[in-house]
N, C-alpha and C positions, 0 to 999 in steps of 0.2 A: 384143657387138659393136654398136660407133654407127652406125647406120644414118640419112640423111637419110630420112624417112617421105614417102611419094608417097600421094594420093588419084589415086580415075578423075577428078576435078575438075581436077586439076594439071595436066592431057595438054591442051597443042596442036597436036600431032600425033601420029601413030603412035609415034614413038621420041622424043621431045619435049614436055619439059616447063617451066611457068613457075612459079616460086616470089614470094610477094608475104609482108608483114606480117613476122610471127615468126618464120618459119623465112629469111627474108631477110634480117633482123637479124641470126639468129645466124650464116648463110653469111660477114657482111662484118665482124662485131664479135670474132666468136670465132672461127673458122673460118680469119679471114681467108684467104677463098678470092677470087681470080683466073680471070681468062677462060685457059682452057687445064689448068685442075687437074682430077685428077680425084679425083670422092668416091664412097665407097661408099653406094648407094642400096636402098631395097627399097619395093614397092608394097605397099601397106597388103593382108593376105589374099592376098600374091602373092609373085610371085619378086623375088629381089634381084640384085645386079648394081654395075654401077658409071656413074656420069654424069659428063661432062666439062662443064664450064663453058664456055658458047659467048660469052654476054652478059652482061655484068654494068651495071646501070646503080642510081641509087638508089630506082629504084623497083620493079627485078623482076628477077630473074635467071633464065636461061634453063639448061637441061642436054642433052643428047643423052644417051639411055638406050641401055644393053647390059644388058637384065636376063636373065638364063642362068643361076640357079643357086637350087633349092629353097631356102627358109629352116631352119634348124637346128631341131630338135624344141624343143619347150617344155621348160622344165627343172621336173621334179616339185618343186615350192616350197610351203610355207605361211608366209601371213604371221599370227605370233602378236603381239598388241599386249595391253599394259597397259592401264589405263582413262586416253588421254590428255584433254586438255583438248579441249572441242569444236572452236575454229578450230584446232588443232593435229590431230586425228583427220579433219577434212576435207581438211587439204594431206595427211596421207596417204592417204585412200582415193581421191584426186586421183591421186597417183602411183604409184599400186597398180592401177589399171584400166587395161583397154586404152583404146586413143588416141579411139577412135571413139565412147568412153561418154563423155568429158572436158566434152561439150557440157552434159553433165544436172546437174552439180553447180554 
């Protein structure tokens, strides 16, 4: 399930978020989002639901949220690696770790 991940810092109102930076670039360039589009969103360690694009500028995007579903249970998965080169190992660890830990690498 592809979700736009949100943190508590993104909220500018009770049901409104403002996204900038990497997530804004993804929404513009990859998702080609426009005002009125509905996107799947999820609050980090919280509920998931839909977000409707209300404003879109080159600097930020704002979404009105309707978070009403519990996230699915995590899949029981084990990551097994051969001995990769150090640069590749770092990228694999970053990709495999939870979103809130990525700042430590």
